[in-house]
PDB file of N, CA, C and O in Angstrom:
ATOM      1  N   MET A   1      46.896  14.440   1.875  1.00  0.00           N
ATOM      2  CA  MET A   1      45.934  13.687   1.108  1.00  0.00           C
ATOM      3  C   MET A   1      44.537  13.972   1.667  1.00  0.00           C
ATOM      4  O   MET A   1      44.299  13.748   2.854  1.00  0.00           O
ATOM      5  N   SER A   2      43.623  14.453   0.849  1.00  0.00           N
ATOM      6  CA  SER A   2      42.263  14.756   1.312  1.00  0.00           C
ATOM      7  C   SER A   2      41.251  14.351   0.252  1.00  0.00           C
ATOM      8  O   SER A   2      41.595  14.123  -0.908  1.00  0.00           O
ATOM      9  N   THR A   3      40.019  14.269   0.667  1.00  0.00           N
ATOM     10  CA  THR A   3      38.919  13.890  -0.208  1.00  0.00           C
ATOM     11  C   THR A   3      37.797  14.900  -0.038  1.00  0.00           C
ATOM     12  O   THR A   3      37.535  15.360   1.073  1.00  0.00           O
ATOM     13  N   ILE A   4      37.136  15.244  -1.128  1.00  0.00           N
ATOM     14  CA  ILE A   4      35.984  16.139  -1.067  1.00  0.00           C
ATOM     15  C   ILE A   4      34.717  15.291  -0.990  1.00  0.00           C
ATOM     16  O   ILE A   4      34.526  14.367  -1.781  1.00  0.00           O
ATOM     17  N   VAL A   5      33.855  15.617  -0.028  1.00  0.00           N
ATOM     18  CA  VAL A   5      32.615  14.884   0.207  1.00  0.00           C
ATOM     19  C   VAL A   5      31.444  15.843   0.025  1.00  0.00           C
ATOM     20  O   VAL A   5      31.488  16.977   0.502  1.00  0.00           O
ATOM     21  N   GLN A   6      30.400  15.390  -0.662  1.00  0.00           N
ATOM     22  CA  GLN A   6      29.186  16.186  -0.821  1.00  0.00           C
ATOM     23  C   GLN A   6      28.059  15.558  -0.020  1.00  0.00           C
ATOM     24  O   GLN A   6      27.777  14.366  -0.144  1.00  0.00           O
ATOM     25  N   VAL A   7      27.411  16.387   0.813  1.00  0.00           N
ATOM     26  CA  VAL A   7      26.217  15.979   1.544  1.00  0.00           C
ATOM     27  C   VAL A   7      25.064  16.773   0.941  1.00  0.00           C
ATOM     28  O   VAL A   7      25.102  18.003   0.908  1.00  0.00           O
ATOM     29  N   ASP A   8      24.046  16.071   0.468  1.00  0.00           N
ATOM     30  CA  ASP A   8      22.916  16.717  -0.194  1.00  0.00           C
ATOM     31  C   ASP A   8      22.029  17.479   0.786  1.00  0.00           C
ATOM     32  O   ASP A   8      22.075  17.244   1.994  1.00  0.00           O
ATOM     33  N   ALA A   9      21.221  18.394   0.250  1.00  0.00           N
ATOM     34  CA  ALA A   9      20.248  19.129   1.060  1.00  0.00           C
ATOM     35  C   ALA A   9      19.285  18.132   1.688  1.00  0.00           C
ATOM     36  O   ALA A   9      18.887  17.166   1.037  1.00  0.00           O
ATOM     37  N   GLY A  10      18.910  18.350   2.926  1.00  0.00           N
ATOM     38  CA  GLY A  10      18.003  17.442   3.624  1.00  0.00           C
ATOM     39  C   GLY A  10      18.700  16.223   4.194  1.00  0.00           C
ATOM     40  O   GLY A  10      18.044  15.267   4.609  1.00  0.00           O
ATOM     41  N   GLU A  11      20.021  16.248   4.217  1.00  0.00           N
ATOM     42  CA  GLU A  11      20.804  15.152   4.786  1.00  0.00           C
ATOM     43  C   GLU A  11      21.829  15.709   5.763  1.00  0.00           C
ATOM     44  O   GLU A  11      22.147  16.898   5.744  1.00  0.00           O
ATOM     45  N   VAL A  12      22.333  14.842   6.602  1.00  0.00           N
ATOM     46  CA  VAL A  12      23.456  15.164   7.474  1.00  0.00           C
ATOM     47  C   VAL A  12      24.430  13.996   7.375  1.00  0.00           C
ATOM     48  O   VAL A  12      24.011  12.847   7.235  1.00  0.00           O
ATOM     49  N   GLY A  13      25.713  14.280   7.446  1.00  0.00           N
ATOM     50  CA  GLY A  13      26.729  13.231   7.389  1.00  0.00           C
ATOM     51  C   GLY A  13      27.345  13.017   8.755  1.00  0.00           C
ATOM     52  O   GLY A  13      27.730  13.974   9.427  1.00  0.00           O
ATOM     53  N   VAL A  14      27.440  11.760   9.165  1.00  0.00           N
ATOM     54  CA  VAL A  14      28.065  11.412  10.436  1.00  0.00           C
ATOM     55  C   VAL A  14      29.388  10.724  10.110  1.00  0.00           C
ATOM     56  O   VAL A  14      29.432   9.754   9.354  1.00  0.00           O
ATOM     57  N   GLN A  15      30.455  11.242  10.691  1.00  0.00           N
ATOM     58  CA  GLN A  15      31.799  10.733  10.407  1.00  0.00           C
ATOM     59  C   GLN A  15      32.207   9.655  11.403  1.00  0.00           C
ATOM     60  O   GLN A  15      31.951   9.773  12.601  1.00  0.00           O
ATOM     61  N   THR A  16      32.846   8.601  10.892  1.00  0.00           N
ATOM     62  CA  THR A  16      33.455   7.604  11.762  1.00  0.00           C
ATOM     63  C   THR A  16      34.896   7.382  11.303  1.00  0.00           C
ATOM     64  O   THR A  16      35.191   7.345  10.108  1.00  0.00           O
ATOM     65  N   LEU A  17      35.762   7.240  12.268  1.00  0.00           N
ATOM     66  CA  LEU A  17      37.178   6.986  11.997  1.00  0.00           C
ATOM     67  C   LEU A  17      37.584   5.771  12.819  1.00  0.00           C
ATOM     68  O   LEU A  17      37.587   5.827  14.048  1.00  0.00           O
ATOM     69  N   PHE A  18      37.927   4.674  12.148  1.00  0.00           N
ATOM     70  CA  PHE A  18      38.271   3.406  12.790  1.00  0.00           C
ATOM     71  C   PHE A  18      37.162   2.948  13.748  1.00  0.00           C
ATOM     72  O   PHE A  18      37.440   2.450  14.839  1.00  0.00           O
ATOM     73  N   GLY A  19      35.898   3.123  13.323  1.00  0.00           N
ATOM     74  CA  GLY A  19      34.748   2.671  14.108  1.00  0.00           C
ATOM     75  C   GLY A  19      34.285   3.628  15.181  1.00  0.00           C
ATOM     76  O   GLY A  19      33.282   3.357  15.841  1.00  0.00           O
ATOM     77  N   GLN A  20      34.971   4.733  15.382  1.00  0.00           N
ATOM     78  CA  GLN A  20      34.604   5.713  16.406  1.00  0.00           C
ATOM     79  C   GLN A  20      33.880   6.893  15.764  1.00  0.00           C
ATOM     80  O   GLN A  20      34.390   7.497  14.820  1.00  0.00           O
ATOM     81  N   VAL A  21      32.683   7.223  16.278  1.00  0.00           N
ATOM     82  CA  VAL A  21      31.918   8.355  15.765  1.00  0.00           C
ATOM     83  C   VAL A  21      32.630   9.648  16.141  1.00  0.00           C
ATOM     84  O   VAL A  21      33.033   9.833  17.289  1.00  0.00           O
ATOM     85  N   GLN A  22      32.781  10.529  15.178  1.00  0.00           N
ATOM     86  CA  GLN A  22      33.432  11.817  15.395  1.00  0.00           C
ATOM     87  C   GLN A  22      32.387  12.851  15.815  1.00  0.00           C
ATOM     88  O   GLN A  22      31.211  12.716  15.475  1.00  0.00           O
ATOM     89  N   THR A  23      32.804  13.875  16.546  1.00  0.00           N
ATOM     90  CA  THR A  23      31.859  14.843  17.113  1.00  0.00           C
ATOM     91  C   THR A  23      31.319  15.829  16.079  1.00  0.00           C
ATOM     92  O   THR A  23      30.236  16.379  16.278  1.00  0.00           O
ATOM     93  N   ARG A  24      32.034  16.068  14.990  1.00  0.00           N
ATOM     94  CA  ARG A  24      31.607  17.059  13.995  1.00  0.00           C
ATOM     95  C   ARG A  24      30.724  16.408  12.948  1.00  0.00           C
ATOM     96  O   ARG A  24      31.171  15.520  12.221  1.00  0.00           O
ATOM     97  N   ALA A  25      29.466  16.845  12.864  1.00  0.00           N
ATOM     98  CA  ALA A  25      28.543  16.365  11.830  1.00  0.00           C
ATOM     99  C   ALA A  25      28.730  17.218  10.576  1.00  0.00           C
ATOM    100  O   ALA A  25      29.078  18.396  10.661  1.00  0.00           O
ATOM    101  N   LEU A  26      28.496  16.616   9.424  1.00  0.00           N
ATOM    102  CA  LEU A  26      28.607  17.339   8.159  1.00  0.00           C
ATOM    103  C   LEU A  26      27.227  17.799   7.723  1.00  0.00           C
ATOM    104  O   LEU A  26      26.310  16.989   7.584  1.00  0.00           O
ATOM    105  N   LEU A  27      27.081  19.094   7.509  1.00  0.00           N
ATOM    106  CA  LEU A  27      25.826  19.640   7.006  1.00  0.00           C
ATOM    107  C   LEU A  27      25.865  19.631   5.488  1.00  0.00           C
ATOM    108  O   LEU A  27      26.884  19.275   4.896  1.00  0.00           O
ATOM    109  N   SER A  28      24.770  20.018   4.853  1.00  0.00           N
ATOM    110  CA  SER A  28      24.712  19.968   3.393  1.00  0.00           C
ATOM    111  C   SER A  28      25.784  20.862   2.779  1.00  0.00           C
ATOM    112  O   SER A  28      26.081  21.945   3.284  1.00  0.00           O
ATOM    113  N   GLY A  29      26.355  20.383   1.679  1.00  0.00           N
ATOM    114  CA  GLY A  29      27.398  21.115   0.979  1.00  0.00           C
ATOM    115  C   GLY A  29      28.635  20.251   0.794  1.00  0.00           C
ATOM    116  O   GLY A  29      28.598  19.037   0.990  1.00  0.00           O
ATOM    117  N   LEU A  30      29.732  20.899   0.412  1.00  0.00           N
ATOM    118  CA  LEU A  30      30.992  20.210   0.178  1.00  0.00           C
ATOM    119  C   LEU A  30      31.903  20.355   1.394  1.00  0.00           C
ATOM    120  O   LEU A  30      31.943  21.406   2.034  1.00  0.00           O
ATOM    121  N   SER A  31      32.632  19.282   1.702  1.00  0.00           N
ATOM    122  CA  SER A  31      33.592  19.308   2.813  1.00  0.00           C
ATOM    123  C   SER A  31      34.850  18.584   2.381  1.00  0.00           C
ATOM    124  O   SER A  31      34.786  17.606   1.635  1.00  0.00           O
ATOM    125  N   VAL A  32      35.995  19.059   2.846  1.00  0.00           N
ATOM    126  CA  VAL A  32      37.263  18.384   2.612  1.00  0.00           C
ATOM    127  C   VAL A  32      37.492  17.465   3.807  1.00  0.00           C
ATOM    128  O   VAL A  32      37.479  17.911   4.954  1.00  0.00           O
ATOM    129  N   MET A  33      37.704  16.157   3.527  1.00  0.00           N
ATOM    130  CA  MET A  33      37.770  15.156   4.584  1.00  0.00           C
ATOM    131  C   MET A  33      39.058  14.342   4.495  1.00  0.00           C
ATOM    132  O   MET A  33      39.674  14.241   3.434  1.00  0.00           O
ATOM    133  N   ASN A  34      39.445  13.772   5.613  1.00  0.00           N
ATOM    134  CA  ASN A  34      40.497  12.781   5.685  1.00  0.00           C
ATOM    135  C   ASN A  34      40.002  11.543   4.923  1.00  0.00           C
ATOM    136  O   ASN A  34      38.880  11.104   5.174  1.00  0.00           O
ATOM    137  N   PRO A  35      40.778  10.967   4.014  1.00  0.00           N
ATOM    138  CA  PRO A  35      40.310   9.818   3.235  1.00  0.00           C
ATOM    139  C   PRO A  35      40.074   8.557   4.069  1.00  0.00           C
ATOM    140  O   PRO A  35      39.460   7.610   3.576  1.00  0.00           O
ATOM    141  N   LEU A  36      40.537   8.519   5.298  1.00  0.00           N
ATOM    142  CA  LEU A  36      40.304   7.356   6.164  1.00  0.00           C
ATOM    143  C   LEU A  36      38.951   7.404   6.869  1.00  0.00           C
ATOM    144  O   LEU A  36      38.530   6.412   7.464  1.00  0.00           O
ATOM    145  N   VAL A  37      38.267   8.542   6.810  1.00  0.00           N
ATOM    146  CA  VAL A  37      36.991   8.729   7.489  1.00  0.00           C
ATOM    147  C   VAL A  37      35.866   8.145   6.635  1.00  0.00           C
ATOM    148  O   VAL A  37      35.813   8.374   5.426  1.00  0.00           O
ATOM    149  N   ASP A  38      34.967   7.388   7.272  1.00  0.00           N
ATOM    150  CA  ASP A  38      33.740   6.919   6.620  1.00  0.00           C
ATOM    151  C   ASP A  38      32.630   7.919   6.919  1.00  0.00           C
ATOM    152  O   ASP A  38      32.566   8.475   8.015  1.00  0.00           O
ATOM    153  N   ILE A  39      31.762   8.145   5.944  1.00  0.00           N
ATOM    154  CA  ILE A  39      30.637   9.066   6.113  1.00  0.00           C
ATOM    155  C   ILE A  39      29.331   8.279   5.974  1.00  0.00           C
ATOM    156  O   ILE A  39      29.103   7.629   4.954  1.00  0.00           O
ATOM    157  N   ALA A  40      28.481   8.337   6.991  1.00  0.00           N
ATOM    158  CA  ALA A  40      27.139   7.762   6.926  1.00  0.00           C
ATOM    159  C   ALA A  40      26.170   8.921   6.752  1.00  0.00           C
ATOM    160  O   ALA A  40      26.183   9.866   7.541  1.00  0.00           O
ATOM    161  N   ARG A  41      25.329   8.856   5.724  1.00  0.00           N
ATOM    162  CA  ARG A  41      24.377   9.940   5.453  1.00  0.00           C
ATOM    163  C   ARG A  41      23.008   9.570   5.995  1.00  0.00           C
ATOM    164  O   ARG A  41      22.539   8.446   5.820  1.00  0.00           O
ATOM    165  N   PHE A  42      22.361  10.550   6.669  1.00  0.00           N
ATOM    166  CA  PHE A  42      21.028  10.353   7.232  1.00  0.00           C
ATOM    167  C   PHE A  42      20.088  11.402   6.672  1.00  0.00           C
ATOM    168  O   PHE A  42      20.447  12.575   6.570  1.00  0.00           O
ATOM    169  N   ASP A  43      18.892  10.984   6.311  1.00  0.00           N
ATOM    170  CA  ASP A  43      17.855  11.875   5.798  1.00  0.00           C
ATOM    171  C   ASP A  43      17.248  12.640   6.970  1.00  0.00           C
ATOM    172  O   ASP A  43      16.844  12.028   7.959  1.00  0.00           O
ATOM    173  N   THR A  44      17.176  13.970   6.876  1.00  0.00           N
ATOM    174  CA  THR A  44      16.624  14.786   7.960  1.00  0.00           C
ATOM    175  C   THR A  44      15.343  15.499   7.558  1.00  0.00           C
ATOM    176  O   THR A  44      14.887  16.392   8.272  1.00  0.00           O
ATOM    177  N   LYS A  45      14.754  15.125   6.431  1.00  0.00           N
ATOM    178  CA  LYS A  45      13.532  15.791   5.970  1.00  0.00           C
ATOM    179  C   LYS A  45      12.359  15.443   6.883  1.00  0.00           C
ATOM    180  O   LYS A  45      12.268  14.331   7.403  1.00  0.00           O
ATOM    181  N   ILE A  46      11.473  16.406   7.066  1.00  0.00           N
ATOM    182  CA  ILE A  46      10.271  16.188   7.862  1.00  0.00           C
ATOM    183  C   ILE A  46       9.205  15.590   6.961  1.00  0.00           C
ATOM    184  O   ILE A  46       8.942  16.096   5.870  1.00  0.00           O
ATOM    185  N   GLN A  47       8.590  14.500   7.431  1.00  0.00           N
ATOM    186  CA  GLN A  47       7.531  13.851   6.677  1.00  0.00           C
ATOM    187  C   GLN A  47       6.271  13.844   7.520  1.00  0.00           C
ATOM    188  O   GLN A  47       6.330  13.672   8.737  1.00  0.00           O
ATOM    189  N   LYS A  48       5.119  14.034   6.865  1.00  0.00           N
ATOM    190  CA  LYS A  48       3.847  14.096   7.557  1.00  0.00           C
ATOM    191  C   LYS A  48       3.136  12.755   7.447  1.00  0.00           C
ATOM    192  O   LYS A  48       3.069  12.156   6.374  1.00  0.00           O
ATOM    193  N   TYR A  49       2.611  12.299   8.570  1.00  0.00           N
ATOM    194  CA  TYR A  49       1.858  11.057   8.620  1.00  0.00           C
ATOM    195  C   TYR A  49       0.440  11.348   9.093  1.00  0.00           C
ATOM    196  O   TYR A  49       0.245  12.146  10.009  1.00  0.00           O
ATOM    197  N   ASN A  50      -0.541  10.716   8.485  1.00  0.00           N
ATOM    198  CA  ASN A  50      -1.929  10.790   8.935  1.00  0.00           C
ATOM    199  C   ASN A  50      -2.359   9.390   9.329  1.00  0.00           C
ATOM    200  O   ASN A  50      -2.072   8.422   8.624  1.00  0.00           O
ATOM    201  N   MET A  51      -3.045   9.283  10.451  1.00  0.00           N
ATOM    202  CA  MET A  51      -3.581   7.988  10.844  1.00  0.00           C
ATOM    203  C   MET A  51      -4.894   8.191  11.576  1.00  0.00           C
ATOM    204  O   MET A  51      -5.156   9.252  12.142  1.00  0.00           O
ATOM    205  N   SER A  52      -5.695   7.173  11.552  1.00  0.00           N
ATOM    206  CA  SER A  52      -6.956   7.241  12.271  1.00  0.00           C
ATOM    207  C   SER A  52      -6.963   6.156  13.330  1.00  0.00           C
ATOM    208  O   SER A  52      -6.331   5.112  13.174  1.00  0.00           O
ATOM    209  N   ALA A  53      -7.678   6.412  14.400  1.00  0.00           N
ATOM    210  CA  ALA A  53      -7.747   5.460  15.506  1.00  0.00           C
ATOM    211  C   ALA A  53      -9.186   5.362  15.981  1.00  0.00           C
ATOM    212  O   ALA A  53      -9.932   6.340  15.936  1.00  0.00           O
ATOM    213  N   PHE A  54      -9.564   4.206  16.425  1.00  0.00           N
ATOM    214  CA  PHE A  54     -10.890   4.009  16.995  1.00  0.00           C
ATOM    215  C   PHE A  54     -10.795   4.265  18.488  1.00  0.00           C
ATOM    216  O   PHE A  54     -10.072   3.577  19.208  1.00  0.00           O
ATOM    217  N   GLN A  55     -11.556   5.292  18.951  1.00  0.00           N
ATOM    218  CA  GLN A  55     -11.511   5.646  20.365  1.00  0.00           C
ATOM    219  C   GLN A  55     -12.336   4.674  21.199  1.00  0.00           C
ATOM    220  O   GLN A  55     -11.893   4.241  22.263  1.00  0.00           O
ATOM    221  N   SER A  56     -13.494   4.340  20.741  1.00  0.00           N
ATOM    222  CA  SER A  56     -14.333   3.325  21.375  1.00  0.00           C
ATOM    223  C   SER A  56     -15.273   2.802  20.301  1.00  0.00           C
ATOM    224  O   SER A  56     -15.273   3.311  19.180  1.00  0.00           O
ATOM    225  N   GLU A  57     -16.044   1.830  20.617  1.00  0.00           N
ATOM    226  CA  GLU A  57     -16.900   1.206  19.614  1.00  0.00           C
ATOM    227  C   GLU A  57     -17.790   2.236  18.930  1.00  0.00           C
ATOM    228  O   GLU A  57     -18.554   2.940  19.590  1.00  0.00           O
ATOM    229  N   GLY A  58     -17.691   2.322  17.612  1.00  0.00           N
ATOM    230  CA  GLY A  58     -18.537   3.235  16.846  1.00  0.00           C
ATOM    231  C   GLY A  58     -17.987   4.636  16.694  1.00  0.00           C
ATOM    232  O   GLY A  58     -18.547   5.423  15.931  1.00  0.00           O
ATOM    233  N   GLN A  59     -16.918   4.982  17.383  1.00  0.00           N
ATOM    234  CA  GLN A  59     -16.337   6.314  17.269  1.00  0.00           C
ATOM    235  C   GLN A  59     -14.966   6.213  16.621  1.00  0.00           C
ATOM    236  O   GLN A  59     -14.208   5.272  16.858  1.00  0.00           O
ATOM    237  N   GLN A  60     -14.677   7.186  15.816  1.00  0.00           N
ATOM    238  CA  GLN A  60     -13.371   7.203  15.159  1.00  0.00           C
ATOM    239  C   GLN A  60     -12.775   8.589  15.298  1.00  0.00           C
ATOM    240  O   GLN A  60     -13.475   9.583  15.108  1.00  0.00           O
ATOM    241  N   GLY A  61     -11.508   8.673  15.623  1.00  0.00           N
ATOM    242  CA  GLY A  61     -10.816   9.955  15.713  1.00  0.00           C
ATOM    243  C   GLY A  61      -9.669   9.991  14.720  1.00  0.00           C
ATOM    244  O   GLY A  61      -9.151   8.948  14.322  1.00  0.00           O
ATOM    245  N   ASN A  62      -9.280  11.174  14.326  1.00  0.00           N
ATOM    246  CA  ASN A  62      -8.164  11.334  13.393  1.00  0.00           C
ATOM    247  C   ASN A  62      -7.003  12.008  14.096  1.00  0.00           C
ATOM    248  O   ASN A  62      -7.190  12.831  14.993  1.00  0.00           O
ATOM    249  N   CYS A  63      -5.840  11.659  13.689  1.00  0.00           N
ATOM    250  CA  CYS A  63      -4.625  12.217  14.276  1.00  0.00           C
ATOM    251  C   CYS A  63      -3.635  12.462  13.147  1.00  0.00           C
ATOM    252  O   CYS A  63      -3.481  11.618  12.264  1.00  0.00           O
ATOM    253  N   SER A  64      -2.975  13.591  13.168  1.00  0.00           N
ATOM    254  CA  SER A  64      -1.903  13.813  12.201  1.00  0.00           C
ATOM    255  C   SER A  64      -0.754  14.500  12.914  1.00  0.00           C
ATOM    256  O   SER A  64      -0.966  15.310  13.816  1.00  0.00           O
ATOM    257  N   PHE A  65       0.448  14.178  12.510  1.00  0.00           N
ATOM    258  CA  PHE A  65       1.627  14.784  13.111  1.00  0.00           C
ATOM    259  C   PHE A  65       2.762  14.770  12.119  1.00  0.00           C
ATOM    260  O   PHE A  65       2.757  14.010  11.151  1.00  0.00           O
ATOM    261  N   ALA A  66       3.727  15.613  12.370  1.00  0.00           N
ATOM    262  CA  ALA A  66       4.938  15.652  11.540  1.00  0.00           C
ATOM    263  C   ALA A  66       6.064  15.016  12.335  1.00  0.00           C
ATOM    264  O   ALA A  66       6.164  15.199  13.549  1.00  0.00           O
ATOM    265  N   GLN A  67       6.896  14.279  11.652  1.00  0.00           N
ATOM    266  CA  GLN A  67       7.995  13.586  12.302  1.00  0.00           C
ATOM    267  C   GLN A  67       9.259  13.812  11.503  1.00  0.00           C
ATOM    268  O   GLN A  67       9.249  13.758  10.273  1.00  0.00           O
ATOM    269  N   ARG A  68      10.340  14.064  12.202  1.00  0.00           N
ATOM    270  CA  ARG A  68      11.627  14.185  11.530  1.00  0.00           C
ATOM    271  C   ARG A  68      12.119  12.781  11.258  1.00  0.00           C
ATOM    272  O   ARG A  68      12.394  12.014  12.180  1.00  0.00           O
ATOM    273  N   GLN A  69      12.226  12.455   9.992  1.00  0.00           N
ATOM    274  CA  GLN A  69      12.620  11.117   9.557  1.00  0.00           C
ATOM    275  C   GLN A  69      14.130  10.986   9.608  1.00  0.00           C
ATOM    276  O   GLN A  69      14.845  11.931   9.273  1.00  0.00           O
ATOM    277  N   SER A  70      14.617   9.853  10.015  1.00  0.00           N
ATOM    278  CA  SER A  70      16.055   9.627  10.075  1.00  0.00           C
ATOM    279  C   SER A  70      16.377   8.327   9.366  1.00  0.00           C
ATOM    280  O   SER A  70      16.427   7.267   9.990  1.00  0.00           O
ATOM    281  N   HIS A  71      16.595   8.406   8.074  1.00  0.00           N
ATOM    282  CA  HIS A  71      16.935   7.224   7.277  1.00  0.00           C
ATOM    283  C   HIS A  71      18.416   7.220   7.003  1.00  0.00           C
ATOM    284  O   HIS A  71      18.999   8.241   6.639  1.00  0.00           O
ATOM    285  N   HIS A  72      19.009   6.085   7.178  1.00  0.00           N
ATOM    286  CA  HIS A  72      20.431   5.922   6.918  1.00  0.00           C
ATOM    287  C   HIS A  72      20.623   5.576   5.447  1.00  0.00           C
ATOM    288  O   HIS A  72      19.960   4.677   4.930  1.00  0.00           O
ATOM    289  N   HIS A  73      21.518   6.276   4.774  1.00  0.00           N
ATOM    290  CA  HIS A  73      21.782   6.060   3.363  1.00  0.00           C
ATOM    291  C   HIS A  73      23.063   5.284   3.106  1.00  0.00           C
ATOM    292  O   HIS A  73      23.527   5.210   1.968  1.00  0.00           O
ATOM    293  N   GLY A  74      23.629   4.714   4.140  1.00  0.00           N
ATOM    294  CA  GLY A  74      24.846   3.928   3.955  1.00  0.00           C
ATOM    295  C   GLY A  74      26.092   4.758   4.081  1.00  0.00           C
ATOM    296  O   GLY A  74      26.087   5.967   3.846  1.00  0.00           O
ATOM    297  N   GLY A  75      27.146   4.100   4.451  1.00  0.00           N
ATOM    298  CA  GLY A  75      28.430   4.795   4.616  1.00  0.00           C
ATOM    299  C   GLY A  75      29.240   4.719   3.338  1.00  0.00           C
ATOM    300  O   GLY A  75      29.033   3.846   2.496  1.00  0.00           O
ATOM    301  N   SER A  76      30.152   5.638   3.218  1.00  0.00           N
ATOM    302  CA  SER A  76      31.023   5.620   2.051  1.00  0.00           C
ATOM    303  C   SER A  76      32.337   6.270   2.421  1.00  0.00           C
ATOM    304  O   SER A  76      32.393   7.158   3.272  1.00  0.00           O
ATOM    305  N   LYS A  77      33.372   5.826   1.783  1.00  0.00           N
ATOM    306  CA  LYS A  77      34.671   6.489   1.931  1.00  0.00           C
ATOM    307  C   LYS A  77      34.762   7.535   0.842  1.00  0.00           C
ATOM    308  O   LYS A  77      34.485   7.250  -0.323  1.00  0.00           O
ATOM    309  N   GLY A  78      35.141   8.724   1.208  1.00  0.00           N
ATOM    310  CA  GLY A  78      35.308   9.777   0.205  1.00  0.00           C
ATOM    311  C   GLY A  78      33.983  10.331  -0.232  1.00  0.00           C
ATOM    312  O   GLY A  78      33.319  11.010   0.551  1.00  0.00           O
ATOM    313  N   THR A  79      33.561  10.063  -1.477  1.00  0.00           N
ATOM    314  CA  THR A  79      32.373  10.686  -2.025  1.00  0.00           C
ATOM    315  C   THR A  79      31.143   9.909  -1.745  1.00  0.00           C
ATOM    316  O   THR A  79      30.052  10.313  -2.149  1.00  0.00           O
TER     317      THR A  79
END
């Protein structure tokens, strides 16, 4: 008995079996899985943030950086 699971581009799937995290992460694409395994999907897309900060009175500096976002999309059994 198996289930096919799809992980979308820009996501990774983390497997848990009876509450224990499994060592194999699921990359984007289709995978055949044990139906007892739960899959939690996380967003791995890089998002850019811009912010400004006041360095001292009357001066303002700008800062921008890219951060790998990790949003949890919820777990699911099977698909």
